[in-house]
TORVEXKE-994893 format. One line per 10 residues: number of its first residue (from 1); their letters; for each residue x, y, z of N, C-alpha, C, O. Coordinates in pm, whole numbers. Layout:
NUM> a> X Y Z X Y Z X Y Z X Y Z ~ ... $
% end
This chain:
1> xxxxxxxxxx> -636 9899 -8938 -543 9928 -8842 -570 9826 -8708 -684 9809 -8666 ~ -466 9769 -8652 -496 9687 -8541 -381 9707 -8442 -269 9748 -8476 ~ -421 9669 -8301 -331 9685 -8210 -306 9538 -8152 -359 9511 -8045 ~ -232 9445 -8212 -227 9307 -8179 -93 9287 -8087 -29 9384 -8045 ~ -61 9164 -8064 44 9125 -7974 166 9157 -8071 168 9118 -8188 ~ 275 9237 -8009 387 9267 -8079 460 9140 -8133 481 9044 -8060 ~ 495 9143 -8258 580 9045 -8304 725 9055 -8292 772 9145 -8223 ~ 810 8963 -8358 953 8969 -8344 1012 9096 -8394 1100 9151 -8329 ~ 968 9145 -8508 1007 9258 -8582 989 9390 -8483 1080 9471 -8461 ~ 859 9399 -8427 830 9503 -8347 905 9520 -8214 936 9627 -8164 $
11> xxxxxxxxxx> 930 9387 -8160 1005 9383 -8023 1157 9427 -8057 1221 9496 -7978 ~ 1207 9387 -8171 1345 9425 -8196 1339 9583 -8227 1430 9653 -8184 ~ 1249 9633 -8292 1246 9777 -8320 1231 9848 -8191 1301 9948 -8178 ~ 1150 9814 -8091 1135 9891 -7976 1268 9878 -7870 1298 9966 -7789 ~ 1338 9758 -7887 1466 9749 -7815 1565 9845 -7885 1643 9911 -7816 ~ 1565 9856 -8028 1661 9939 -8089 1628 10086 -8053 1720 10163 -8026 ~ 1507 10127 -8053 1477 10260 -8006 1528 10283 -7876 1602 10379 -7856 ~ 1494 10200 -7781 1545 10241 -7633 1691 10237 -7625 1744 10310 -7541 ~ 1771 10157 -7706 1909 10171 -7693 1959 10288 -7763 2065 10340 -7728 ~ 1884 10334 -7863 1923 10462 -7934 1888 10570 -7846 1944 10679 -7860 $
21> xxxxxxxxxx> 1795 10550 -7752 1766 10665 -7658 1880 10693 -7563 1910 10804 -7520 ~ 1939 10579 -7535 2054 10591 -7428 2169 10646 -7504 2235 10733 -7448 ~ 2208 10604 -7641 2317 10652 -7704 2296 10798 -7726 2396 10871 -7721 ~ 2183 10848 -7749 2145 11003 -7782 2161 11079 -7656 2180 11200 -7667 ~ 2158 11025 -7535 2164 11097 -7402 2306 11083 -7355 2331 11127 -7243 ~ 2404 11028 -7425 2534 11025 -7388 2632 11092 -7484 2594 11140 -7591 ~ 2763 11095 -7441 2848 11154 -7542 2932 11054 -7597 2949 10948 -7535 ~ 2988 11076 -7707 3093 10979 -7765 3197 10928 -7658 3256 11003 -7581 ~ 3214 10788 -7663 3298 10720 -7567 3238 10670 -7440 3291 10584 -7369 ~ 3117 10732 -7412 3051 10699 -7283 3016 10547 -7298 2997 10498 -7410 $
31> xxxxxxxxxx> 3008 10478 -7189 2984 10337 -7179 2815 10334 -7158 2755 10416 -7089 ~ 2757 10234 -7225 2617 10191 -7185 2603 10071 -7127 2686 9982 -7141 ~ 2495 10060 -7056 2477 9915 -6971 2504 9788 -7048 2495 9787 -7171 ~ 2534 9692 -6985 2560 9563 -7048 2439 9494 -7107 2327 9524 -7066 ~ 2456 9403 -7201 2348 9343 -7268 2252 9273 -7162 2130 9285 -7177 ~ 2303 9203 -7056 2245 9146 -6948 2146 9257 -6873 2027 9238 -6849 ~ 2215 9367 -6844 2137 9473 -6778 2018 9536 -6857 1909 9569 -6809 ~ 2059 9546 -6989 1962 9601 -7085 1836 9508 -7101 1723 9556 -7110 ~ 1861 9370 -7106 1763 9272 -7114 1660 9293 -7004 1539 9293 -7025 ~ 1720 9313 -6875 1634 9333 -6755 1553 9467 -6755 1439 9478 -6709 $
41> xxxxxxxxxx> 1624 9564 -6809 1570 9699 -6807 1450 9707 -6903 1350 9769 -6867 ~ 1455 9646 -7024 1381 9647 -7142 1266 9535 -7138 1160 9547 -7200 ~ 1297 9433 -7064 1192 9315 -7059 1210 9235 -7192 1111 9178 -7237 ~ 1313 9229 -7248 1342 9149 -7377 1429 9031 -7366 1500 9022 -7266 ~ 1433 8945 -7451 1522 8834 -7462 1667 8876 -7498 1688 8983 -7554 ~ 1761 8794 -7468 1898 8818 -7504 1908 8818 -7656 1981 8902 -7708 ~ 1841 8730 -7733 1860 8730 -7887 1785 8852 -7938 1826 8905 -8041 ~ 1691 8895 -7883 1615 9026 -7933 1707 9146 -7914 1729 9229 -8002 ~ 1755 9147 -7801 1847 9265 -7772 1973 9258 -7852 2019 9361 -7900 ~ 2031 9142 -7870 2151 9131 -7947 2137 9171 -8085 2224 9235 -8146 $
51> xxxxxxxxxx> 2019 9130 -8137 1995 9164 -8295 1984 9328 -8290 2043 9396 -8374 ~ 1913 9382 -8198 1908 9534 -8192 2031 9608 -8183 2054 9712 -8245 ~ 2124 9538 -8084 2257 9607 -8071 2339 9584 -8197 2415 9672 -8236 ~ 2326 9476 -8259 2412 9440 -8384 2365 9538 -8488 2446 9577 -8573 ~ 2246 9579 -8489 2210 9688 -8605 2280 9811 -8577 2329 9875 -8670 ~ 2290 9853 -8450 2342 9974 -8404 2515 9968 -8414 2582 10069 -8436 ~ 2562 9861 -8398 2712 9847 -8409 2739 9852 -8563 2835 9915 -8607 ~ 2650 9785 -8645 2688 9790 -8799 2655 9925 -8847 2705 9961 -8954 ~ 2570 10011 -8774 2543 10135 -8818 2656 10236 -8776 2656 10351 -8821 ~ 2743 10198 -8698 2835 10290 -8642 2812 10370 -8535 2884 10464 -8501 $
61> xxxxxxxxxx> 2693 10328 -8471 2659 10415 -8342 2709 10359 -8227 2726 10433 -8130 ~ 2739 10233 -8219 2781 10171 -8092 2915 10101 -8129 2937 10058 -8242 ~ 3005 10091 -8025 3143 10011 -8034 3136 9910 -7928 3106 9932 -7811 ~ 3168 9797 -7979 3187 9681 -7881 3352 9666 -7863 3434 9664 -7954 ~ 3376 9658 -7731 3529 9647 -7689 3538 9511 -7620 3483 9498 -7510 ~ 3597 9419 -7670 3598 9280 -7595 3649 9299 -7445 3749 9367 -7423 ~ 3586 9244 -7357 3626 9245 -7215 3597 9385 -7142 3612 9397 -7020 ~ 3552 9492 -7228 3513 9612 -7150 3358 9654 -7176 3296 9720 -7093 ~ 3308 9617 -7278 3167 9643 -7288 3137 9723 -7415 3211 9723 -7513 ~ 3014 9798 -7404 2978 9886 -7527 2968 10030 -7496 2926 10078 -7391 $
71> xxxxxxxxxx> 3017 10097 -7608 3050 10247 -7602 2990 10313 -7702 2975 10261 -7813 ~ 2949 10438 -7674 2896 10529 -7783 2996 10560 -7872 3102 10605 -7829 ~ 2976 10542 -8011 3073 10553 -8107 3107 10705 -8129 3030 10793 -8091 ~ 3221 10731 -8189 3247 10873 -8229 3145 10933 -8327 3079 10865 -8405 ~ 3137 11067 -8317 3030 11138 -8411 3080 11125 -8552 3198 11132 -8585 ~ 2978 11106 -8631 3008 11096 -8782 3019 11230 -8847 2964 11331 -8801 ~ 3092 11226 -8956 3104 11354 -9035 3013 11357 -9138 2998 11262 -9214 ~ 2940 11478 -9147 2825 11489 -9237 2853 11597 -9331 2902 11703 -9292 ~ 2825 11574 -9447 2845 11669 -9569 2723 11680 -9660 2681 11576 -9710 ~ 2672 11780 -9682 2555 11790 -9787 2636 11816 -9925 2737 11885 -9938 $
81> xxxxxxxxxx> 2564 11740 -10031 2638 11754 -10170 2614 11883 -10233 2703 11925 -10308 ~ 2511 11954 -10216 2485 12073 -10271 2400 12162 -10166 2347 12109 -10069 ~ 2390 12298 -10193 2341 12390 -10096 2195 12353 -10064 2116 12307 -10145 ~ 2168 12380 -9929 2021 12352 -9873 1923 12426 -9941 1806 12391 -9924 ~ 1948 12522 -10014 1839 12600 -10057 1796 12562 -10215 1720 12631 -10283 ~ 1854 12449 -10254 1830 12400 -10391 1712 12298 -10377 1732 12189 -10323 ~ 1594 12331 -10425 1479 12245 -10419 1477 12143 -10537 1522 12180 -10646 ~ 1434 12035 -10525 1444 11938 -10626 1310 11855 -10634 1229 11859 -10541 ~ 1291 11785 -10742 1193 11677 -10767 1256 11538 -10778 1369 11522 -10824 ~ 1187 11449 -10739 1237 11309 -10738 1187 11234 -10852 1066 11213 -10860 $
91> xxxxxxxxxx> 1282 11183 -10961 1234 11104 -11044 1176 10968 -11016 1187 10917 -10904 ~ 1115 10908 -11116 1041 10781 -11088 1152 10666 -11056 1253 10658 -11126 ~ 1130 10584 -10957 1227 10486 -10950 1200 10361 -11039 1086 10328 -11071 ~ 1313 10294 -11076 1314 10178 -11166 1238 10072 -11118 1224 10060 -10996 ~ 1181 9985 -11203 1107 9861 -11169 971 9875 -11115 923 9985 -11087 ~ 901 9749 -11097 767 9743 -11054 784 9717 -10889 830 9612 -10845 ~ 743 9815 -10814 756 9800 -10664 623 9753 -10601 513 9787 -10645 ~ 643 9675 -10496 530 9620 -10426 573 9618 -10287 690 9643 -10258 ~ 488 9590 -10200 515 9570 -10052 437 9446 -9989 327 9405 -10028 ~ 509 9396 -9890 447 9286 -9809 469 9320 -9665 582 9340 -9620 $
101> xxxxxxxxxx> 347 9328 -9585 350 9366 -9459 415 9254 -9370 391 9134 -9385 ~ 502 9309 -9270 560 9229 -9178 498 9250 -9031 481 9155 -8955 ~ 467 9383 -8998 396 9427 -8878 305 9544 -8922 328 9612 -9021 ~ 196 9561 -8837 108 9657 -8846 24 9667 -8731 -64 9584 -8706 ~ 51 9777 -8652 -10 9790 -8529 -8 9943 -8484 60 10026 -8544 ~ -90 9974 -8373 -97 10097 -8325 -42 10088 -8180 -78 9995 -8107 ~ 47 10187 -8137 118 10185 -8004 151 10327 -7974 144 10418 -8056 ~ 188 10337 -7851 247 10481 -7804 372 10509 -7876 452 10420 -7905 ~ 391 10642 -7905 514 10675 -7978 645 10651 -7903 747 10623 -7965 ~ 642 10663 -7771 762 10647 -7703 843 10779 -7712 812 10868 -7790 $
111> xxxxxxxxxx> 954 10787 -7622 1025 10909 -7617 1114 10953 -7744 1126 11070 -7779 ~ 1173 10845 -7807 1258 10891 -7917 1164 10916 -8053 1193 11012 -8125 ~ 1072 10844 -8083 995 10862 -8193 902 10984 -8160 873 11060 -8252 ~ 861 11005 -8051 774 11125 -8019 840 11242 -8032 778 11341 -8070 ~ 969 11248 -8002 1053 11367 -8014 1079 11390 -8170 1070 11503 -8219 ~ 1108 11284 -8239 1114 11324 -8373 989 11379 -8451 996 11461 -8543 ~ 872 11322 -8402 736 11358 -8461 678 11480 -8390 571 11528 -8426 ~ 746 11529 -8294 707 11653 -8199 563 11623 -8147 462 11689 -8171 ~ 574 11508 -8071 427 11458 -8015 474 11399 -7879 591 11365 -7858 ~ 373 11391 -7786 389 11333 -7652 433 11169 -7673 387 11096 -7762 $
121> xxxxxxxxxx> 520 11134 -7583 546 10998 -7596 426 10896 -7573 431 10780 -7613 ~ 313 10952 -7503 194 10878 -7482 103 10876 -7603 9 10797 -7616 ~ 136 10969 -7692 42 10970 -7825 60 10856 -7908 168 10798 -7917 ~ -58 10818 -7979 -37 10695 -8055 22 10722 -8197 -5 10825 -8258 ~ 99 10632 -8243 147 10617 -8376 105 10489 -8436 74 10392 -8365 ~ 103 10486 -8580 89 10365 -8648 224 10321 -8680 301 10394 -8742 ~ 258 10195 -8635 398 10137 -8672 377 10035 -8778 288 9950 -8764 ~ 449 10038 -8878 447 9936 -8986 576 9905 -9028 660 9992 -9048 ~ 599 9779 -9044 721 9708 -9089 681 9645 -9224 582 9571 -9224 ~ 742 9666 -9328 714 9612 -9460 831 9574 -9543 933 9644 -9549 $
131> xxxxxxxxxx> 816 9464 -9606 926 9427 -9700 885 9484 -9840 776 9463 -9892 ~ 996 9567 -9900 967 9611 -10022 1029 9538 -10134 1150 9514 -10132 ~ 947 9498 -10239 1000 9432 -10352 1004 9492 -10471 915 9573 -10498 ~ 1094 9468 -10552 1109 9511 -10698 1094 9400 -10803 1174 9306 -10798 ~ 1002 9404 -10894 975 9285 -10981 980 9162 -10908 1044 9067 -10952 ~ 912 9155 -10789 895 9041 -10708 1017 8994 -10616 1005 8901 -10536 ~ 1131 9061 -10633 1253 9022 -10551 1259 9124 -10440 1229 9242 -10458 ~ 1302 9070 -10318 1311 9168 -10194 1412 9249 -10219 1517 9203 -10264 ~ 1397 9388 -10191 1495 9491 -10208 1523 9563 -10063 1637 9594 -10028 ~ 1410 9584 -9984 1441 9654 -9866 1343 9623 -9745 1233 9572 -9768 $
141> xxxxxxxxxx> 1376 9650 -9635 1299 9653 -9503 1270 9789 -9458 1360 9868 -9430 ~ 1145 9819 -9449 1106 9963 -9417 1035 9970 -9280 940 9894 -9261 ~ 1073 10053 -9185 998 10066 -9071 940 10202 -9071 1020 10296 -9072 ~ 794 10229 -9071 728 10351 -9074 668 10372 -8937 625 10276 -8873 ~ 664 10498 -8888 602 10544 -8783 531 10676 -8827 590 10777 -8865 ~ 397 10661 -8815 311 10776 -8878 213 10823 -8751 166 10746 -8667 ~ 198 10941 -8756 93 10998 -8653 -33 10927 -8676 -81 10927 -8789 ~ -97 10859 -8571 -217 10780 -8586 -338 10865 -8607 -430 10829 -8681 ~ -337 10980 -8540 -456 11082 -8556 -466 11128 -8701 -574 11176 -8733 ~ -366 11121 -8800 -362 11165 -8930 -420 11059 -9024 -473 11092 -9130 $
151> xxxxxxxxxx> -411 10932 -8985 -465 10820 -9076 -554 10735 -9024 -528 10615 -9030 ~ -664 10775 -8970 -766 10681 -8896 -822 10590 -9020 -852 10639 -9129 ~ -832 10466 -8993 -877 10358 -9083 -770 10323 -9202 -805 10262 -9304 ~ -648 10365 -9182 -542 10310 -9267 -543 10175 -9275 -543 10105 -9173 ~ -544 10125 -9401 -576 9981 -9435 -441 9905 -9482 -340 9964 -9522 ~ -455 9778 -9472 -361 9688 -9532 -325 9723 -9687 -210 9738 -9727 ~ -442 9735 -9766 -433 9754 -9902 -360 9890 -9936 -293 9902 -10038 ~ -375 9987 -9849 -287 10108 -9886 -162 10091 -9850 -85 10172 -9901 ~ -108 10001 -9767 19 9982 -9736 95 9880 -9820 218 9870 -9812 ~ 26 9806 -9897 67 9699 -9976 52 9743 -10126 133 9694 -10205 $
161> xxxxxxxxxx> -36 9824 -10169 -54 9866 -10307 -37 10008 -10330 -73 10091 -10247 ~ 22 10042 -10451 30 10178 -10474 135 10256 -10412 229 10201 -10356 ~ 122 10389 -10420 228 10474 -10360 155 10520 -10223 41 10564 -10225 ~ 227 10507 -10106 176 10540 -9987 138 10698 -9973 44 10735 -9904 ~ 214 10778 -10041 190 10911 -10019 73 10970 -10099 10 11071 -10066 ~ 51 10896 -10209 -70 10911 -10301 -186 10881 -10204 -284 10956 -10201 ~ -177 10772 -10125 -295 10735 -10045 -317 10835 -9936 -431 10861 -9896 ~ -207 10892 -9885 -225 10989 -9768 -295 11101 -9822 -387 11151 -9756 ~ -260 11150 -9942 -312 11273 -10010 -466 11249 -10031 -550 11325 -9983 ~ -499 11138 -10107 -629 11132 -10151 -731 11084 -10058 -850 11118 -10061 $
171> xxxxxxxxxx> -667 10991 -9962 -773 10920 -9870 -776 10996 -9731 -876 11002 -9660 ~ -662 11050 -9704 -643 11094 -9555 -626 11249 -9549 -630 11310 -9442 ~ -609 11306 -9664 -604 11460 -9691 -471 11502 -9629 -461 11618 -9588 ~ -367 11417 -9620 -245 11455 -9565 -147 11477 -9685 -112 11385 -9758 ~ -103 11616 -9700 -33 11661 -9818 120 11677 -9775 159 11780 -9720 ~ 203 11571 -9801 352 11591 -9755 411 11666 -9855 378 11660 -9974 ~ 515 11751 -9802 581 11839 -9895 737 11825 -9896 801 11830 -10001 ~ 797 11805 -9771 947 11810 -9755 982 11684 -9670 914 11637 -9578 ~ 1099 11639 -9716 1159 11529 -9640 1313 11548 -9625 1384 11578 -9721 ~ 1356 11530 -9508 1499 11527 -9487 1552 11396 -9464 1510 11333 -9367 $
181> xxxxxxxxxx> 1643 11345 -9544 1683 11209 -9552 1844 11199 -9531 1923 11278 -9582 ~ 1874 11103 -9457 2019 11079 -9446 2048 10930 -9493 1959 10845 -9486 ~ 2159 10903 -9536 2185 10780 -9602 2332 10727 -9552 2432 10796 -9569 ~ 2334 10606 -9494 2479 10557 -9456 2491 10419 -9484 2393 10345 -9481 ~ 2617 10376 -9514 2649 10238 -9526 2638 10156 -9411 2674 10206 -9304 ~ 2589 10021 -9411 2578 9937 -9306 2583 9793 -9359 2605 9768 -9477 ~ 2561 9690 -9258 2553 9548 -9314 2428 9489 -9264 2368 9550 -9175 ~ 2385 9382 -9308 2256 9324 -9259 2278 9225 -9146 2380 9156 -9143 ~ 2186 9215 -9055 2188 9120 -8950 2131 8994 -9005 2089 8993 -9121 ~ 2128 8878 -8925 2092 8752 -8972 1940 8754 -9012 1899 8705 -9117 $
191> xxxxxxxxxx> 1859 8817 -8913 1698 8817 -8947 1685 8888 -9080 1620 8838 -9172 ~ 1753 9017 -9091 1729 9106 -9215 1787 9022 -9342 1723 9023 -9447 ~ 1892 8958 -9331 1953 8867 -9430 1840 8770 -9480 1820 8752 -9600 ~ 1771 8710 -9384 1677 8604 -9431 1559 8667 -9506 1505 8607 -9600 ~ 1519 8793 -9462 1412 8864 -9528 1459 8906 -9670 1378 8883 -9760 ~ 1576 8964 -9704 1627 9005 -9806 1673 8918 -9903 1690 8950 -10020 ~ 1695 8795 -9850 1755 8682 -9915 1901 8699 -9973 1940 8669 -10086 ~ 1974 8755 -9863 2132 8782 -9894 2190 8725 -9783 2124 8705 -9680 ~ 2321 8695 -9794 2412 8631 -9679 2411 8744 -9565 2397 8865 -9581 ~ 2429 8673 -9448 2442 8767 -9326 2576 8856 -9346 2681 8811 -9390 $
201> xxxxxxxxxx> 2554 8984 -9306 2663 9077 -9293 2688 9132 -9444 2793 9189 -9473 ~ 2590 9113 -9532 2603 9163 -9654 2592 9313 -9661 2511 9359 -9581 ~ 2656 9402 -9739 2659 9538 -9741 2517 9591 -9772 2445 9534 -9854 ~ 2477 9705 -9702 2337 9756 -9721 2352 9901 -9705 2459 9946 -9664 ~ 2239 9989 -9740 2233 10124 -9727 2117 10140 -9621 2010 10079 -9630 ~ 2145 10223 -9526 2053 10267 -9421 1990 10407 -9452 2062 10506 -9451 ~ 1865 10415 -9477 1806 10540 -9491 1719 10585 -9362 1645 10506 -9303 ~ 1736 10708 -9327 1652 10756 -9214 1597 10882 -9266 1675 10962 -9318 ~ 1456 10910 -9258 1378 11012 -9313 1277 11061 -9226 1209 10981 -9161 ~ 1257 11198 -9216 1161 11270 -9144 1087 11346 -9246 1145 11430 -9316 $
211> xxxxxxxxxx> 942 11316 -9260 857 11369 -9365 769 11480 -9305 706 11457 -9202 ~ 764 11591 -9363 670 11695 -9297 562 11731 -9398 580 11707 -9518 ~ 438 11796 -9349 349 11827 -9444 358 11977 -9486 456 12047 -9456 ~ 250 12023 -9556 267 12160 -9620 268 12274 -9504 312 12386 -9526 ~ 214 12236 -9382 226 12320 -9260 346 12308 -9192 362 12382 -9095 ~ 449 12217 -9227 566 12197 -9157 551 12109 -9035 637 12113 -8947 ~ 447 12031 -9025 419 11944 -8912 488 11803 -8955 468 11758 -9068 ~ 557 11747 -8876 616 11618 -8897 499 11505 -8908 417 11485 -8818 ~ 501 11442 -9016 390 11333 -9050 441 11200 -9010 373 11126 -8939 ~ 567 11165 -9054 625 11024 -9055 768 11027 -9033 841 11112 -9084 $
221> xxxxxxxxxx> 813 10927 -8950 955 10917 -8937 975 10759 -8989 902 10668 -8948 ~ 1070 10742 -9074 1109 10614 -9128 1253 10579 -9128 1338 10663 -9158 ~ 1279 10462 -9097 1425 10411 -9136 1418 10281 -9208 1343 10193 -9166 ~ 1493 10264 -9319 1478 10168 -9392 1615 10093 -9427 1716 10161 -9407 ~ 1632 9970 -9475 1750 9891 -9506 1733 9849 -9641 1642 9773 -9673 ~ 1824 9900 -9728 1819 9861 -9865 1949 9775 -9907 2062 9802 -9867 ~ 1916 9669 -9992 2029 9594 -10030 2142 9653 -10108 2125 9704 -10219 ~ 2262 9643 -10046 2378 9710 -10119 2420 9642 -10251 2493 9704 -10328 ~ 2379 9523 -10279 2408 9445 -10409 2318 9502 -10521 2353 9498 -10639 ~ 2213 9548 -10485 2095 9580 -10591 2067 9717 -10611 2000 9754 -10707 $
231> xxxxxxxxxx> 2120 9806 -10516 2056 9939 -10496 2172 10038 -10520 2285 10008 -10483 ~ 2147 10155 -10581 2251 10251 -10597 2173 10381 -10598 2051 10386 -10617 ~ 2254 10491 -10576 2213 10628 -10573 2289 10715 -10669 2412 10715 -10668 ~ 2224 10784 -10747 2298 10879 -10839 2259 11026 -10810 2141 11060 -10805 ~ 2363 11113 -10791 2330 11247 -10749 2392 11334 -10865 2507 11329 -10910 ~ 2294 11411 -10900 2329 11513 -11018 2362 11648 -10951 2272 11705 -10890 ~ 2478 11700 -10957 2522 11828 -10880 2522 11956 -10989 2562 11946 -11106 ~ 2477 12060 -10937 2470 12171 -11012 2597 12256 -10988 2608 12314 -10881 ~ 2693 12267 -11083 2812 12323 -11069 2819 12467 -11120 2923 12533 -11109 ~ 2701 12519 -11181 2684 12659 -11228 2554 12690 -11251 2466 12605 -11232 $
241> xxxxxxxxxx> 2525 12822 -11299 2383 12865 -11325 2334 12784 -11446 2412 12742 -11531 ~ 2204 12764 -11451 2154 12692 -11565 2018 12772 -11593 1966 12837 -11502 ~ 1968 12766 -11709 1835 12820 -11756 1732 12759 -11679 1732 12640 -11650 ~ 1636 12847 -11642 1507 12799 -11563 1435 12699 -11657 1420 12723 -11777 ~ 1395 12596 -11603 1320 12489 -11674 1205 12438 -11587 1214 12432 -11465 ~ 1088 12400 -11661 982 12352 -11590 1013 12234 -11526 1089 12154 -11582 ~ 955 12204 -11394 993 12079 -11322 937 11957 -11400 823 11965 -11444 ~ 1003 11856 -11418 966 11722 -11475 867 11643 -11387 888 11609 -11271 ~ 762 11619 -11455 656 11551 -11366 614 11425 -11452 567 11430 -11566 ~ 638 11311 -11378 606 11176 -11444 498 11111 -11366 479 11132 -11246 $
251> xxxxxxxxxx> 421 11025 -11447 328 10937 -11382 394 10815 -11335 492 10771 -11396 ~ 350 10761 -11236 403 10642 -11197 440 10628 -11045 411 10719 -10969 ~ 499 10521 -11004 525 10499 -10864 657 10542 -10818 755 10516 -10887 ~ 668 10608 -10702 782 10666 -10640 824 10595 -10512 826 10662 -10408 ~ 855 10480 -10508 845 10384 -10387 933 10444 -10278 1055 10457 -10291 ~ 856 10485 -10155 921 10518 -10036 971 10651 -10032 996 10701 -9922 ~ 990 10721 -10143 1036 10852 -10140 905 10949 -10132 814 10940 -10214 ~ 905 11037 -10027 780 11121 -10025 780 11222 -10133 868 11308 -10134 ~ 682 11220 -10228 695 11301 -10342 613 11444 -10307 599 11529 -10394 ~ 570 11459 -10195 497 11591 -10161 364 11588 -10255 312 11482 -10289 $
261> xxxxxxxxxx> 319 11702 -10288 219 11689 -10389 291 11688 -10526 303 11788 -10596 ~ 336 11566 -10556 434 11549 -10665 364 11585 -10799 424 11644 -10888 ~ 248 11551 -10808 177 11570 -10928 152 11721 -10964 121 11757 -11078 ~ 169 11812 -10852 140 11949 -10858 262 12031 -10849 256 12153 -10830 ~ 384 11960 -10863 519 12027 -10866 574 12076 -10743 672 12150 -10746 ~ 515 12037 -10620 574 12075 -10499 708 12027 -10480 727 11913 -10522 ~ 813 12090 -10423 945 12036 -10418 945 11951 -10297 855 11957 -10214 ~ 1055 11863 -10287 1102 11793 -10166 1246 11821 -10162 1310 11856 -10261 ~ 1302 11803 -10029 1427 11829 -10004 1501 11706 -9942 1444 11646 -9851 ~ 1626 11661 -9986 1687 11558 -9927 1824 11603 -9865 1888 11694 -9917 $
271> xxxxxxxxxx> 1868 11537 -9754 1995 11572 -9692 2111 11554 -9799 2218 11610 -9779 ~ 2094 11482 -9902 2191 11477 -10011 2174 11587 -10112 2266 11620 -10186 ~ 2045 11648 -10116 2014 11757 -10203 2058 11724 -10353 2112 11809 -10425 ~ 2030 11598 -10394 2071 11551 -10536 1955 11464 -10593 1876 11411 -10515 ~ 1946 11450 -10717 1857 11364 -10766 1888 11212 -10717 2001 11164 -10724 ~ 1789 11148 -10671 1805 11009 -10634 1751 10921 -10730 1636 10941 -10768 ~ 1828 10810 -10784 1777 10729 -10875 1738 10595 -10800 1807 10540 -10714 ~ 1616 10554 -10846 1576 10427 -10778 1555 10438 -10634 1582 10343 -10560 ~ 1508 10552 -10590 1518 10577 -10436 1413 10499 -10359 1313 10448 -10409 ~ 1451 10497 -10218 1369 10401 -10146 1237 10467 -10111 1151 10404 -10049 $
% end
């Protein structure tokens, strides 16, 4: 674990979080400061801020109006696919998954991430940006925010090899159990397109996930961008009663999806509440 000089990915991430904080403190239709004002307020360059704002516009959280400025977008309609009390397990994702680190540092949580993880903004988190690959091809960009106190000595090898949640359980004694995950369509920015090796503005899926441990304590907040041309989700809906069956447990890698104590059959939950195929 290291606390080095923030790189391009981290600067854009912090700018994105700061603008999200402004959005979440306002109502739909409210204006936010101009890009020039935000650059001065946040101490970032215009290209860095523009990249962060482009992400939020593509995600449908901000609206640009020519000659008028930027405004908070209308609220999105959310619908769960099946009832919230349906527990599930997550099947193994297809392909051989691996990771390449883009950023790895320790820093203060800040207001927005601190609120999600129920910790002080001054408390430390481990921030990780990593490129996720399947059979050697880039599939996703993942931004992780983990309580630093839970993972002392977290290593590069743990973040690049194997299943992170297996490492959390076996090395750090952190047993994740539940995850609430939202999925939205978006498009990739120029910087994201370069990493994912797709054209700029290509379709993508945005995943946002909050993972909790067996005591209900938030452990990790993640948002990830997955290629829309290579990635799909399959949900299996229960339309009637079925005979009780033992949970299916498979050995192997479950990239990006918190399996809880998967090997012991602990359930996880998703905002989609359905089986996720080739999950992030």
